[in-house]
C-alpha positions as CSV (number, residue, x, y, z in Angstrom):
1,M,-8.2,13.4,10.2
2,D,-10.3,10.5,11.4
3,W,-8.1,7.4,11.0
4,T,-10.7,4.9,11.9
5,S,-13.5,4.0,9.5
6,E,-16.8,4.6,11.3
7,S,-18.7,6.3,8.4
8,E,-21.8,4.7,7.0
9,D,-20.2,4.4,3.6
10,D,-17.0,2.5,3.8
11,D,-16.2,3.3,0.1
12,N,-15.5,7.0,0.9
13,I,-12.8,6.5,3.4
14,S,-9.8,8.8,3.2
15,W,-6.5,7.0,3.6
16,D,-3.4,8.8,4.6
17,S,-0.6,6.3,4.4
18,D,0.9,4.1,2.0
19,E,1.9,1.5,2.1
20,E,1.6,-1.0,-0.2
21,P,-0.9,-0.5,-0.6
22,K,-3.3,2.2,1.4
23,L,-6.6,2.6,-0.2
24,E,-8.6,5.6,-1.0
25,N,-11.8,5.6,-3.0
26,S,-10.8,2.3,-4.5
27,G,-13.1,0.5,-6.8
28,P,-16.2,-1.3,-5.4
29,P,-15.9,-4.8,-4.1
30,P,-17.6,-7.8,-5.8
31,A,-20.7,-6.9,-3.9
32,S,-21.6,-3.5,-2.4
33,N,-20.3,-2.8,1.1
34,N,-23.9,-2.0,1.9
35,S,-25.2,-5.4,0.7
36,I,-23.0,-8.4,1.3
37,I,-25.8,-10.9,1.3
38,E,-26.2,-13.0,-1.8
39,P,-29.0,-11.4,-3.9
40,E,-30.3,-14.6,-5.4
41,A,-31.3,-16.0,-2.0
42,P,-30.4,-19.6,-2.7
43,A,-31.3,-22.5,-0.5
44,G,-30.1,-22.2,3.0
45,C,-30.5,-18.4,3.1
46,S,-33.6,-16.5,4.2
47,G,-35.7,-15.0,1.5
48,V,-37.3,-11.5,1.4
49,G,-40.9,-10.7,0.6
50,P,-44.0,-12.9,0.4
51,T,-44.0,-13.4,-3.4
52,D,-41.1,-14.0,-5.7
53,P,-38.5,-13.7,-3.0
54,S,-35.6,-14.1,-5.4
55,R,-36.5,-11.0,-7.4
56,S,-37.3,-9.0,-4.3
57,K,-34.0,-9.7,-2.8
58,L,-32.2,-8.9,-6.1
59,I,-34.0,-5.6,-6.2
60,S,-33.1,-4.8,-2.6
61,H,-29.5,-5.7,-3.4
62,F,-29.1,-3.2,-6.2
63,V,-31.2,-0.5,-4.5
64,G,-28.8,-0.9,-1.6
65,M,-26.0,-0.2,-4.0
66,G,-27.6,3.1,-4.9
67,F,-29.6,2.3,-8.1
68,L,-33.2,3.5,-8.5
69,E,-35.8,0.8,-8.0
70,D,-37.5,1.6,-11.3
71,M,-34.2,1.4,-13.1
72,V,-33.4,-2.0,-11.5
73,N,-36.9,-3.4,-12.4
74,K,-36.5,-2.4,-16.0
75,V,-33.1,-3.9,-16.3
76,I,-34.3,-7.2,-14.7
77,D,-37.3,-7.2,-17.1
78,E,-35.0,-6.9,-20.0
79,N,-32.2,-9.3,-18.9
80,G,-33.8,-11.7,-16.5
81,E,-32.6,-12.6,-13.0
82,G,-30.1,-15.3,-13.8
83,D,-26.8,-13.4,-14.2
84,V,-26.1,-10.9,-11.4
85,D,-22.8,-9.8,-12.9
86,A,-24.6,-9.0,-16.2
87,L,-27.3,-7.0,-14.4
88,L,-24.7,-4.9,-12.5
89,E,-22.8,-4.3,-15.8
90,T,-26.0,-3.2,-17.5
91,L,-26.9,-0.8,-14.7
92,L,-23.5,0.7,-14.7
93,T,-23.3,0.9,-18.5
94,H,-26.6,2.9,-18.7
95,K,-24.8,5.6,-16.8
96,V,-21.4,5.2,-18.5
97,I,-22.6,5.8,-22.1
98,G,-25.1,8.4,-21.0
99,T,-28.1,6.8,-22.7
100,S,-30.0,3.5,-22.8
101,S,-33.1,1.9,-23.9
102,I,-34.8,2.6,-20.6
103,D,-33.6,6.1,-20.5
104,R,-34.8,7.1,-24.0
105,H,-38.5,6.7,-22.9
106,S,-38.1,8.1,-19.4
107,S,-39.3,11.5,-18.4
108,E,-37.0,14.5,-17.9
109,N,-37.6,14.1,-14.1
110,E,-36.5,10.5,-14.2
111,K,-33.3,11.5,-16.0
112,N,-32.6,14.1,-13.4
113,D,-33.2,11.5,-10.7
114,L,-30.7,9.2,-12.3
115,D,-28.1,11.9,-12.6
116,E,-28.5,12.7,-8.9
117,E,-28.2,9.0,-8.0
118,F,-24.9,8.8,-9.8
119,S,-23.6,12.2,-8.7
120,D,-20.7,10.6,-6.8
121,I,-19.5,8.7,-9.8
122,S,-20.1,11.5,-12.4
123,S,-18.3,14.1,-10.3
124,A,-15.0,12.3,-10.5
125,D,-12.2,14.0,-12.3
126,F,-11.2,12.0,-15.3
127,S,-9.2,14.8,-17.0
128,D,-6.1,12.6,-17.1
129,D,-7.8,9.8,-19.0
130,D,-7.7,9.4,-22.8
131,Y,-11.3,8.3,-23.2
132,V,-14.0,11.0,-23.2
133,R,-17.5,9.6,-22.7
134,T,-19.3,12.2,-24.9
135,E,-17.1,11.3,-27.9
136,M,-17.7,7.6,-27.7
137,G,-21.4,7.6,-28.3
138,E,-23.4,4.3,-28.1
139,D,-21.7,2.3,-30.8
140,I,-18.6,1.2,-28.9
141,S,-16.9,-2.2,-28.5
142,E,-17.4,-4.5,-25.6
143,K,-13.9,-3.8,-24.4
144,D,-14.4,-0.1,-24.5
145,R,-17.7,-0.4,-22.7
146,K,-16.0,-2.3,-19.9
147,L,-13.1,0.1,-19.8
148,L,-15.5,3.1,-19.5
149,T,-17.4,1.2,-16.8
150,L,-14.3,0.7,-14.8
151,V,-13.3,4.4,-15.2
152,E,-16.7,5.4,-14.0
153,M,-16.1,3.2,-11.0
154,G,-13.1,5.3,-10.1
155,F,-10.2,3.4,-11.6
156,S,-7.7,5.1,-14.0
157,T,-7.7,4.2,-17.7
158,D,-4.3,2.6,-17.3
159,E,-5.5,0.3,-14.5
160,A,-8.6,-0.6,-16.5
161,A,-6.8,-1.3,-19.7
162,S,-4.2,-3.4,-17.9
163,A,-6.8,-5.4,-16.2
164,I,-8.7,-6.1,-19.4
165,D,-5.4,-7.2,-21.1
166,R,-4.6,-9.4,-18.1
167,C,-7.9,-11.0,-17.6
168,G,-9.3,-11.1,-21.1
169,Q,-12.2,-9.4,-22.7
170,N,-14.6,-12.1,-21.6
171,A,-14.0,-11.3,-17.9
172,S,-16.9,-9.6,-16.1
173,V,-16.6,-6.0,-14.7
174,L,-16.6,-7.5,-11.2
175,E,-13.7,-9.8,-12.0
176,L,-11.8,-6.9,-13.6
177,A,-12.5,-4.6,-10.6
178,D,-11.3,-7.4,-8.3
179,S,-8.2,-7.8,-10.3
180,I,-7.4,-4.1,-10.1
181,H,-8.2,-3.9,-6.4
182,A,-6.0,-6.9,-5.8
183,A,-3.2,-5.2,-7.7
184,Q,-3.5,-2.1,-5.5
185,L,-3.3,-4.2,-2.3
186,A,-0.7,-6.7,-3.4
187,G,1.6,-4.2,-5.2
188,E,2.2,-6.5,-8.1
189,D,-0.7,-5.8,-10.4
190,G,-2.8,-8.8,-9.5
191,Q,0.0,-11.3,-9.7
192,D,0.3,-12.3,-6.1
193,E,-0.6,-15.7,-4.8
194,E,-2.5,-14.1,-2.0
195,F,-5.3,-13.2,-4.3
196,P,-6.8,-16.4,-5.7
197,W,-9.4,-14.7,-7.8
198,S,-6.8,-12.9,-9.9
199,C,-7.3,-13.5,-13.6
200,W,-3.7,-14.3,-14.2
201,S,-3.2,-17.8,-15.7
202,E,-0.6,-20.2,-14.5
203,D,0.0,-21.1,-18.2
204,E,1.2,-17.6,-19.1
205,P,4.6,-16.2,-18.4
206,R,4.7,-14.3,-15.1
207,S,5.7,-10.8,-16.1
208,S,7.3,-8.2,-13.9
209,F,5.3,-5.2,-12.8
210,I,6.7,-1.9,-14.1
211,F,4.9,0.9,-12.5
212,G,1.6,0.6,-14.4
213,A,2.6,-1.9,-17.1
214,C,3.7,-5.5,-17.5
215,T,6.7,-6.6,-19.5
216,D,8.6,-9.7,-20.2
217,K,11.6,-7.8,-21.6
218,K,14.9,-7.7,-19.8
219,R,15.1,-5.1,-17.2
220,V,16.6,-1.8,-18.4
221,G,17.6,0.8,-15.8
222,R,19.7,3.9,-15.4
223,W,22.4,1.9,-13.6
224,A,23.4,0.1,-16.8
225,D,24.8,3.2,-18.5
226,P,28.3,4.0,-17.3
227,N,28.4,7.2,-19.5
228,R,25.5,8.8,-17.7
229,R,26.2,12.4,-16.9
230,K,27.1,13.2,-13.3
231,K,24.3,14.2,-10.9
232,M,23.8,17.9,-10.6
233,K,24.5,19.5,-7.2
234,F,21.3,21.3,-6.0
235,Y,22.6,22.3,-2.5
236,D,25.3,24.7,-1.2
237,Q,27.7,23.8,1.6
238,N,25.1,24.9,4.2
239,G,22.5,22.5,2.9
240,R,20.4,25.2,1.2
241,R,19.0,24.7,-2.3
242,E,21.0,26.7,-4.8
243,C,18.3,26.9,-7.5
244,G,15.0,26.9,-5.7
245,S,12.5,24.2,-5.9
246,V,13.4,21.3,-8.1
247,S,10.7,19.5,-10.1
248,F,11.1,16.3,-11.9
249,R,8.7,15.2,-14.6
250,E,8.1,11.5,-14.7
251,D,7.9,11.2,-18.5
252,D,6.9,8.1,-20.4
253,D,10.2,7.8,-22.2
254,L,12.1,7.4,-18.9
255,P,13.5,3.9,-18.5
256,S,11.4,2.0,-15.9
257,L,12.5,-0.3,-13.1
258,S,10.9,-3.6,-12.9
259,L,9.9,-5.1,-9.6
260,P,11.2,-8.6,-8.9
261,N,8.8,-11.4,-8.3
262,P,9.2,-12.9,-5.7
263,M,10.4,-9.8,-3.9
264,I,13.3,-11.2,-1.9
265,G,16.0,-8.6,-2.3
266,F,19.6,-10.0,-2.3
267,G,18.4,-13.1,-0.5
268,L,16.5,-14.3,2.6
269,P,17.7,-15.7,5.9
270,T,16.1,-19.1,5.1
271,G,17.6,-19.5,1.6
272,R,20.8,-19.1,-0.4
273,P,21.8,-15.5,-1.2
274,V,20.6,-14.4,-4.6
275,T,23.3,-11.8,-4.9
276,T,26.6,-12.1,-3.0
277,H,28.5,-9.1,-4.4
278,R,27.7,-5.8,-6.0
279,N,29.8,-2.9,-7.2
280,L,28.9,0.5,-5.7
281,P,29.8,3.8,-7.4
282,E,32.7,5.5,-5.8
283,A,30.6,8.4,-4.7
284,A,28.4,6.0,-2.8
285,M,31.1,4.6,-0.6
286,G,31.1,5.6,3.1
287,P,31.5,7.0,5.5
288,P,28.8,7.2,6.5
289,Y,26.6,4.1,5.7
290,F,23.1,5.1,4.6
291,Y,19.8,3.3,4.3
292,Y,16.6,4.7,2.7
293,E,13.2,3.0,2.5
294,N,10.2,3.7,0.5
295,V,7.2,1.9,-1.0
296,A,8.0,-0.5,-3.8
297,L,4.9,0.3,-5.9
298,A,5.4,3.9,-6.7
299,P,4.5,6.1,-9.7
300,R,6.5,5.7,-12.8
301,G,9.9,7.3,-12.6
302,V,10.0,7.7,-8.8
303,W,12.6,5.0,-8.1
304,D,14.7,6.2,-11.0
305,T,14.7,9.6,-9.4
306,I,15.5,8.3,-6.0
307,S,18.3,6.2,-7.4
308,R,19.7,9.0,-9.4
309,F,20.0,11.2,-6.3
310,L,21.4,8.4,-4.1
311,Y,24.5,7.8,-6.2
312,D,22.9,5.5,-8.9
313,I,22.5,2.6,-6.5
314,E,20.0,0.0,-7.6
315,P,17.2,-0.6,-5.0
316,E,16.8,-3.8,-3.1
317,F,13.1,-4.8,-3.1
318,V,11.8,-6.9,-0.3
319,D,8.4,-8.1,0.7
320,S,8.1,-8.5,4.5
321,K,5.8,-11.5,4.2
322,F,9.1,-13.5,4.1
323,F,9.9,-12.1,7.6
324,C,6.4,-12.0,9.2
325,A,2.8,-12.8,8.5
326,A,2.0,-9.5,6.7
327,A,3.0,-8.3,3.3
328,R,4.8,-5.0,3.2
329,K,6.5,-4.4,-0.2
330,R,9.3,-1.9,0.1
331,G,12.4,-0.8,-1.7
332,Y,15.7,0.0,0.0
333,I,18.6,2.0,-1.4
334,H,21.7,1.6,0.8
335,N,25.5,1.2,0.7
336,L,25.7,-1.5,3.3
337,P,27.6,-4.8,2.7
338,I,25.3,-7.6,1.7
339,H,27.2,-10.6,2.9
340,N,27.3,-12.1,6.4
341,R,23.7,-11.0,7.1
342,F,21.8,-12.7,9.9
343,P,18.2,-12.5,11.1
344,L,16.7,-11.6,14.4
345,L,16.0,-14.6,16.6
346,P,13.6,-16.1,17.3
347,L,12.3,-16.0,13.8
348,Q,8.8,-14.4,13.4
349,P,5.9,-16.7,12.5
350,C,5.3,-16.2,8.8
351,T,1.7,-17.3,8.4
352,I,-1.6,-16.1,9.9
353,F,-2.2,-19.4,11.8
354,E,1.3,-19.4,13.1
355,A,1.0,-15.9,14.4
356,F,-2.6,-16.2,15.7
357,P,-3.3,-19.9,16.2
358,M,-6.5,-19.2,18.2
359,T,-8.2,-17.9,15.0
360,K,-7.9,-21.3,13.3
361,K,-10.9,-22.6,15.2
362,W,-13.2,-20.1,13.6
363,W,-11.5,-19.6,10.2
364,P,-13.7,-20.8,7.3
365,S,-12.3,-23.1,4.8
366,W,-13.2,-20.8,1.9
367,D,-11.0,-18.0,3.4
368,T,-7.7,-19.1,1.9
369,R,-5.5,-16.3,3.2
370,T,-2.1,-17.2,4.6
371,H,-0.7,-13.7,5.0
372,F,-2.2,-10.3,5.8
373,N,-2.0,-7.5,3.3
374,C,0.0,-4.4,4.0
375,L,-0.9,-3.1,7.5
376,Q,-2.8,0.1,7.1
377,T,-3.2,3.3,9.2
378,C,-6.9,2.8,9.8
379,I,-9.3,-0.1,10.5
380,A,-12.7,-1.4,9.4
381,S,-15.8,0.0,11.0
382,A,-18.0,-1.8,13.4
383,R,-20.9,-1.5,10.9
384,L,-18.9,-3.6,8.4
385,T,-18.1,-6.4,10.8
386,E,-21.7,-6.5,11.9
387,R,-22.9,-6.7,8.2
388,I,-20.6,-9.6,7.7
389,R,-21.9,-11.4,10.8
390,S,-25.5,-10.8,9.8
391,S,-25.0,-12.0,6.3
392,L,-23.3,-15.2,7.4
393,S,-25.9,-15.8,10.1
394,N,-28.6,-15.9,7.4
395,C,-26.9,-18.7,5.6
396,N,-26.6,-22.4,6.4
397,D,-23.2,-24.1,6.0
398,L,-21.4,-22.8,2.9
399,P,-22.5,-19.3,2.0
400,P,-23.3,-18.5,-1.7
401,S,-20.4,-17.7,-3.9
402,L,-21.2,-14.0,-4.2
403,T,-21.4,-13.7,-0.5
404,R,-18.1,-15.4,0.0
405,Q,-16.5,-13.3,-2.7
406,S,-17.7,-10.1,-1.1
407,I,-16.7,-11.1,2.4
408,L,-13.2,-12.2,1.3
409,H,-12.8,-8.8,-0.5
410,E,-13.5,-7.0,2.8
411,C,-11.3,-9.3,4.8
412,R,-8.4,-8.8,2.5
413,K,-9.0,-5.0,2.3
414,W,-9.1,-4.5,6.0
415,N,-7.0,-7.4,7.3
416,L,-9.9,-8.9,9.2
417,V,-9.4,-12.0,11.4
418,W,-12.0,-14.6,12.5
419,V,-12.6,-14.3,16.2
420,G,-15.8,-16.3,16.7
421,L,-18.7,-18.0,14.8
422,N,-19.3,-15.7,11.8
423,K,-17.4,-12.9,13.6
424,V,-14.5,-11.0,12.1
425,A,-12.6,-8.1,13.7
426,P,-9.7,-5.8,12.8
427,L,-6.3,-6.4,14.2
428,E,-5.6,-4.8,17.5
429,P,-2.7,-2.4,17.9
430,D,-0.7,-4.8,20.0
431,E,-1.2,-7.5,17.4
432,I,0.2,-5.1,14.7
433,E,3.1,-4.3,17.0
434,M,3.9,-8.0,17.1
435,L,3.7,-8.4,13.3
436,L,5.9,-5.4,12.7
437,G,8.5,-6.7,15.2
438,F,8.0,-4.1,18.0
439,P,7.9,-4.9,21.7
440,K,4.5,-5.3,23.3
441,D,2.8,-2.0,24.2
442,H,5.5,-0.1,22.3
443,T,2.9,2.5,21.2
444,R,0.5,2.1,24.1
445,G,-0.1,4.9,26.6
446,G,2.0,8.1,27.1
447,G,-0.7,10.2,25.4
448,S,-1.0,8.0,22.4
449,S,-4.6,7.3,21.5
450,R,-5.8,4.1,19.8
451,T,-6.3,6.1,16.5
452,E,-2.8,7.5,16.7
453,R,-1.4,4.0,17.4
454,Y,-2.8,2.7,14.2
455,K,-1.5,5.7,12.3
456,S,2.0,5.4,13.7
457,L,2.2,1.7,13.2
458,G,1.0,1.9,9.6
459,N,3.8,4.2,8.7
460,S,6.6,2.3,10.4
461,F,9.4,0.0,9.4
462,Q,9.0,-3.8,9.6
463,V,11.7,-4.3,12.2
464,D,12.7,-7.9,11.3
465,T,13.2,-6.9,7.6
466,V,15.3,-3.9,8.4
467,A,17.3,-5.7,11.1
468,Y,18.3,-8.3,8.6
469,H,19.8,-5.6,6.4
470,L,21.4,-3.8,9.3
471,S,22.9,-6.9,10.9
472,V,26.1,-6.5,9.0
473,L,26.9,-3.4,11.2
474,K,27.3,-5.5,14.3
475,D,30.8,-6.7,13.4
476,L,31.7,-3.3,11.8
477,F,30.9,-1.4,15.0
478,P,31.6,-3.6,18.0
479,N,31.8,-0.7,20.3
480,G,28.6,0.9,19.3
481,I,27.2,3.1,16.6
482,T,26.2,6.8,16.1
483,V,23.0,7.2,14.1
484,L,21.3,10.0,12.3
485,S,17.7,8.9,12.0
486,L,15.5,11.0,9.7
487,F,11.7,10.8,9.8
488,S,12.1,8.3,12.6
489,G,8.5,7.5,13.2
490,I,8.2,5.2,16.2
491,G,11.8,4.2,16.1
492,G,11.9,1.2,13.9
493,A,15.5,1.6,13.1
494,E,16.5,2.1,16.7
495,V,14.5,-0.9,17.8
496,A,16.1,-3.0,15.1
497,L,19.7,-2.0,16.0
498,H,18.9,-2.6,19.7
499,R,17.5,-6.1,19.1
500,L,20.6,-6.9,17.0
501,G,22.7,-6.1,20.1
502,I,24.3,-3.0,18.6
503,H,25.0,-0.4,21.3
504,L,23.5,3.0,20.4
505,K,26.2,5.5,21.4
506,A,24.2,8.4,20.1
507,V,21.0,8.9,18.1
508,V,19.9,12.2,16.5
509,S,16.3,11.6,15.6
510,V,14.1,13.9,13.4
511,E,10.4,13.3,13.7
512,I,7.6,15.8,13.2
513,S,5.0,13.9,15.3
514,E,5.1,14.7,19.0
515,V,3.3,11.4,19.7
516,N,6.0,9.5,17.9
517,R,8.8,11.4,19.6
518,N,7.3,10.5,22.9
519,I,7.1,6.9,21.9
520,V,10.7,6.8,21.0
521,R,11.8,8.7,24.1
522,S,9.7,6.3,26.3
523,W,11.3,3.2,24.6
524,W,14.8,4.7,25.1
525,E,14.2,5.1,28.8
526,Q,12.5,1.7,29.3
527,T,15.4,-0.2,27.6
528,N,18.0,1.6,29.8
529,Q,19.9,3.0,26.8
530,T,23.2,4.5,28.0
531,G,23.8,6.6,24.9
532,E,22.5,10.1,24.1
533,L,19.2,10.7,22.3
534,I,18.6,14.1,20.6
535,D,15.2,14.5,19.1
536,L,14.2,17.3,16.7
537,A,10.8,18.1,15.4
538,D,11.7,20.0,12.2
539,V,14.0,18.6,9.5
540,Q,14.9,22.2,8.5
541,E,16.8,22.5,11.8
542,L,19.4,20.3,10.3
543,N,21.1,22.9,8.1
544,G,24.8,22.8,7.3
545,D,26.0,24.6,10.4
546,R,23.9,22.4,12.8
547,L,25.1,19.2,11.0
548,E,28.7,20.3,11.2
549,Q,28.3,21.0,14.9
550,L,26.8,17.6,15.5
551,I,29.5,15.9,13.5
552,R,32.2,17.6,15.6
553,R,30.4,16.6,18.8
554,F,30.0,12.9,18.0
555,G,32.9,12.5,15.7
556,G,30.7,11.9,12.7
557,F,27.7,9.6,12.0
558,D,28.1,5.9,11.2
559,L,24.6,5.5,9.8
560,V,22.1,7.9,8.2
561,I,18.8,6.1,8.0
562,G,15.3,7.2,7.0
563,G,12.2,6.8,4.9
564,S,9.6,9.4,4.1
565,P,5.9,8.8,4.6
566,C,4.5,7.2,1.5
567,N,1.2,9.1,1.2
568,N,2.0,10.5,-2.2
569,L,3.6,7.3,-3.5
570,T,1.3,4.4,-2.8
571,G,-0.8,3.1,-5.6
572,S,-3.9,3.1,-3.4
573,N,-3.8,6.8,-2.7
574,R,-5.9,7.8,-5.6
575,H,-6.3,11.5,-5.0
576,T,-2.9,12.7,-3.9
577,R,-0.5,10.3,-5.7
578,D,1.9,13.1,-6.6
579,G,5.1,11.0,-6.4
580,L,8.1,12.8,-5.0
581,E,6.5,16.2,-5.4
582,G,3.8,15.4,-2.8
583,K,3.8,17.1,0.6
584,D,5.1,14.1,2.6
585,S,7.2,12.2,0.0
586,S,9.1,15.3,-1.0
587,L,10.9,14.8,2.3
588,F,13.1,12.5,0.3
589,Y,14.9,15.6,-1.0
590,D,15.6,16.6,2.6
591,Y,17.1,13.2,3.2
592,F,19.4,13.6,0.2
593,R,20.3,17.1,1.2
594,I,21.3,16.1,4.7
595,L,23.1,13.0,3.6
596,D,25.1,15.0,1.0
597,V,26.1,17.6,3.6
598,V,27.1,14.8,6.1
599,K,29.3,13.1,3.4
600,N,30.9,16.4,2.4
601,V,31.7,17.5,6.0
602,M,33.0,14.0,7.1
603,G,35.0,13.8,3.8
604,K,36.8,17.0,4.6
605,A,37.5,16.0,8.2
606,S,39.0,12.6,7.2
């Protein structure tokens, strides 16, 4: 898998992480990746062609997006050159409804050419959507036409319908696409202040995002029902599944968990606690303490399932933008105390300019970002950064609005920073290490390539956020702590505990990636840890017998911490968003299996 984006078509990049979002085949930006320059060639920008430069540039703009020149000319003749959004909608609509005034009189060869031009869109699998193009015909409403256009652009029906409801039927397709894309990046369905072009109005009540829908109703969850049946046991005493593979269907009638906004958990270090006490189910009480992280924006029913397995504990949702300069929306289920928390010092800079003050010199006033979006596992291509430089170089002073909108879209999507006049660049691995709270060069060297560094960092904990939650353990374990770290990645939990000043007496780390295991081992040696580190490659090695042996050896585990990769949970992973049944995210069931065995064995020994 190539984790860096060096292809000629940035829209076909395969993402393999989550994140809040990770993007894959997401909808098109306000202007095509292949044509960032404003098509109308206003004053201050160079024109194209000796005659009628505005029309020539407009044609070049749409041809660069993949439309046939004859088709573009006919649409411009019919609609004029004034409204670029309307032209794009018309071009897309001709394909969506399968027929148009220009297609009716075209030859059979022209129709075949058009079909070939749109093969990438037409080959998409819309079997899950409720709207079938062939059944709609030509006589459809404006709302349905826009909905179908968005579906053809690669969005799901639910995303399209939600965007139309949110932005209104008068919003253009580009505005709707921006709103959906912002929702995928922000993790709050377009309701994040980091996305100023969102269609949400300040005059309307700010609803909570509920895994694909917005609601103003009071939150209803599984935790409110004290008469719920007890959780079934799926594992025997050796940690083997008693009834084979377990599958959960995320039905529409399942109660859904709303995400808080702002996402501050039980409180932040810089403010008063929101929650000072909570009642945990008896089955959730330690030993050991446990802590599980996953993406906040997950498919419907995922968090209900995770909570059901983890003793019906309600998740604590936190956005790491309150701890650093990058958003990272995560949910945490744990049985840790929530009072007497304290942050790592010194506090991280929490805005882009605070973290990277040198960029302020080159940062344009129209780029209003104050935080980065979720840090991904791959980066923008050199071609994209060169197109941005070229398009800005052709403009004097303030670029046209369409150019600004397109460039901002790419900057948000790829977390680009301004490093010179008209020059943007992706974050370097060491800069991401700093944002995530790791020591400098934590992932550098030792056989770790640049590509692998991005991948490992994109799937890691944000250390400052996790450390704030784990800080309560310092007084509880003054002589040190024994940790079972599942799916450890690059050791975010271990780094957090070390930075808190908690001695690591022993760590049993399970991580499939040899690169990541080497990173953790190198950090362990560099920081002169005096405890014992045992690293395992396969989680299946931790069966009941092995766990019982380790518990006898170390006298039990004080903390079981983990978080499975989010490839199958993130909203931006549009092809393999299989929830907890996905290849990577199904590791959650191994987390529960191991935790359940540890609790049973330690319970018998006490």
